[in-house]
LOGU-268150 format. One record per atom (N, C-alpha, C): residue in three letters; x, y, z. Coordinates in steps of 0.1 Angstrom, whole numbers, plus 2048, in hexadecimal, padded with zeros to 3 digits. Atoms other than C-alpha are relative to their C-alpha. Layout:
BEGIN
alaXYZ ...
//
This chain:
BEGIN
met80E80B804 metE4F50A881 met8088017EB arg7FB80180E argE5D4FD860 arg7F37FF7F4 ser80D803811 serE484FC83A ser7F77F3805 arg80A80D7FF argE344D9845 arg7FD807808 asp80A7F87F5 aspE2A4E9865 asp7F880A7FD arg80C7F5807 argE19505855 arg7F87FA7F8 leu80C809809 leuE0A4F283B leu7FB7FD806 phe80A8077FD pheDFB4DB84F phe7F4808808 ala80A7F47FE alaDEF4FA862 ala7F98027FD gly8107F880C glyDDF50E844 gly7F97F67FC ala807808805 alaDD44F0839 ala7F07F980B cys8088087EC cysDC04E585E cys7FB80A7FD phe8047F2800 pheDB650885C phe7F58007F5 gly8047FF809 glyDAB50683C gly7EF7FA7FB leu80D80A7FD leuD964E5841 leu7F5802805 thr8058017F4 thrD894EF860 thr7F580B7FB val80B7F5806 valD7550F84E val7F97F87F4 leu80880680C leuD6D4F982E leu7F67F7805 val80B80A806 valD5C4D8836 val7F980380A pro8047FC7FD proD4E4E2856 pro7F480C7FC gly8067F6801 glyD41502849 gly7F47F97F2 leu80680380A leuD354ED828 leu7F37F4808 leu80E80B7FD leuD1E4D083D leu7F880780B leu8067F67F7 leuD144EE855 leu7F18047F6 ala8057FD80E alaD084F9832 ala7F67F77FE ala80A80580A alaCF94DF821 ala7F97F6809 gly8048067F5 glyCEC4CC844 gly7F97F47FC pro80580A802 proCEB4AC834 pro7F77F380E phe8088017F9 pheCDB4A0854 phe7F5809809 ala80C7FB7F6 alaCBA4A6863 ala7FE7FD80F glu8018067F0 gluCC04A1889 glu80280C805 ala7FF7FB7F7 alaCC24B38A7 ala80D80A803 arg7F57F87FE argCDE4CD8B0 arg80E7F87F4 thr7F680380D thrCF24C588A thr80C804803 gln7F57F9803 glnD084DF88F gln806800808 phe7FC8027F6 pheD104D78B6 phe80A7F27FA gly7F780D803 glyD1C4B08A9 gly80C8027EE thr7FB7FC808 thrD2A4C2887 thr812803802 ile7F67F77FF ileD434D889A ile8077F780A leu7FF80A7F4 leuD494C08B2 leu8087F37FE gly7F580980B glyD574A4899 gly8068037FB trp7F37FF80C trpD6C4B8888 trp80880380B thr7FB7FF7F9 thrD794C28A5 thr8087F7809 val7F78157FE valD8449F8B5 val8098007F8 ala7F480280C alaD9249A896 ala80B8097FF leu7F57FC802 leuDA74B7896 leu809800811 ala7FB80A7F3 alaDB14A98BD ala8067F87FB val7F680C805 valDBD48A8AD val8038047F8 met7F7802807 metDCB493892 met80D80A803 ile7F37F77FF ileDE14B089A ile80A7FD807 pro7F08037FC proDFB4A08B5 pro8017F27FC ser7FC80880C serDF748389B ser80E8037FA tyr7FA7FC805 tyrE08495885 tyr80D80B806 ala7F57F97FA alaE1F4AA89F ala80D7F3801 leu7FD80A7FC leuE2C4858AA leu8097FA7F2 leu7F980180F leuE3047C884 leu8098057F8 ser7F87FA808 serE3F496877 ser80C805809 arg7F28037F8 argE5B49A893 arg8057F27FB ala7F980A802 alaE6347588E ala8007FB7F3 ala7FD7FF810 alaE64477866 ala80D80D801 ala7F37F2802 alaE7F497870 ala80E7F5802 ser7F380E7FE serE9747987F ser8047F77F5 asp7F680D809 aspEB2464870 asp7FD7F4800 asp80280C7FA aspEA744A881 asp7F37F97FB pro80B80A801 proE8F431872 pro7F57FD807 gln8068097F6 glnE8542088F gln7ED80F806 arg8047F47FA argE7944589C arg7F58057F8 phe8077FE808 pheE6044987D phe7F77F4805 ile80A80C7FC ileE4E427888 ile800801806 arg8098027F2 argE4842C8AA arg7FC80B7FF gly8037F3803 glyE4045289E gly7F17FC7FC phe80D80280A pheE25443886 phe7F77F780D met80C8077F6 metE184298A3 met7FD80480A met8087F57F5 metE174428BE met7F68077FA gly80B7FB7FF glyE004578AB gly7F57FA7F8 thr80E807803 thrDEC43B89C thr7F87F9811 leu8068057F7 leuDE742C8C2 leu7F4810805 leu8067F67FC leuDDF4508CC leu7F78097FB arg80D800809 argDC44558AF arg7F67F8805 leu80A8097FB leuDB54368BD leu7FD802812 val7FF7FC7F3 valDB64408E1 val7F480C802 ile8087F1800 ileDA64638DB ile7F07FF7FC thr80C802807 thrD904598C3 thr7F27F7807 gly8078067F5 glyD8043F8D8 gly7F880680F val8067F97F1 valD7F4518FA val7F880B7F7 ala8117F6800 alaD694718E8 ala7FD7FB7F9 ala8098007FF alaD5245C8D8 ala7F87F8806 ile8048027F6 ileD4D44C8F5 ile7F880B808 leu8007F87FA leuD4C469906 leu7EF80B7FD phe8097FB804 pheD3647B8EF phe7ED7F77FB val80B806803 valD1C4608E9 val7F680080D leu8048037F5 leuD1A45E913 leu7F980B807 leu8007F17F8 leuD1C48391C leu7F680A7F7 val80A7F8809 valD05494901 val7F67FA7FF glu814807800 gluCDF491901 glu8008067F4 gln80780080C glnCCC48E8E2 gln8118057F8 ala7F0802807 alaCF44848D1 ala7FC8047F1 pro8007FE80D proCF64928AE pro8077F67F7 ile7F880D802 ileD054728A4 ile8087FD7F2 lys7FF7FF80F lysD0147587C lys80C80E7FB ser7FC7F77FF serD10493880 ser80E803803 phe7F38067F5 pheD2B48F898 phe80A7F87F5 leu7F780C807 leuD3646F884 leu8058087EF leu7FA80380F leuD3747B860 leu80980A802 ser7F47F07FE serD4A4A286C ser80D7F8807 phe7F3806800 pheD6548B87A phe8057F67FA phe7F680A80A pheD69470864 phe8068087F2 leu7FD7F1809 leuD69490849 leu8137FF806 gly7F37F97F6 glyD8649B861 gly80C7F67FF tyr7F180C7FE tyrD9E47B867 tyr8027FC7F2 val7FD80380B valD9A473844 val8098097F9 leu7FA7F5804 leuDA5496836 leu80B800808 leu7EF7FB7F9 leuDC049E850 leu8057F5802 thr7F3809806 thrDCF47B84C thr8048007FA thr7FF7FC80F thrDD047F828 thr80E80C802 leu7F97F77FB leuDE149D834 leu80E7FC806 glu7F48037FA gluDF949484C glu80A7F67FB leu7F780F805 leuE0547583B leu8068067EE thr7F97F880A thrE0A48B818 thr80D809806 leu7F77F57FB leuE1B4A782A leu80E7F9805 thr7F78027FA thrE32492841 thr8087F77F5 leu7F780C807 leuE3F472828 leu80080D7F5 arg7FE7F480D argE3F492808 arg80C801805 asn7F27F9802 asnE594A5818 asn80B7F580B asn7F68087FA asnE6748682D asn80C7FD7F2 his7F880280B hisE7247B80A his8068087F9 glu7FA7F6806 gluE7A49B7FB glu80E804809 glu7F57FE7F7 gluE944A281A glu80B7F37FF ser7F880D801 serEA347C815 ser8068017F0 lys7FD7FF80D lysEAA4827EF lys80E80C800 ala7FC7F3800 alaEBA4A47F9 ala8147FE805 
//
């Protein structure tokens, strides 16, 4: 496992403890099953971003610039499909769906993990190209 991958895993773990923990402690929405929505939203964000990171980091390690573009586009498509399927399934299958807490947790995870993904991938890729 490369140092970039270890850093990504550690940051994901830290964010997983911090963000849902703070949301659960703060309880920004008074809706039934807030804890369920918060945890499920963050879990879906992880399920979206971890495969996307794997695709992008492997593509960035390649010398072929077209592979990076393909990896980025495949990650984007994968994120879109998983997000759409998860949102539809959540609304259709969960009774008394805690939509506000789910969406807040999911989008916080999506934004924070995307920022982490791009920062680590592009920074390390740029540093490797200088060497």
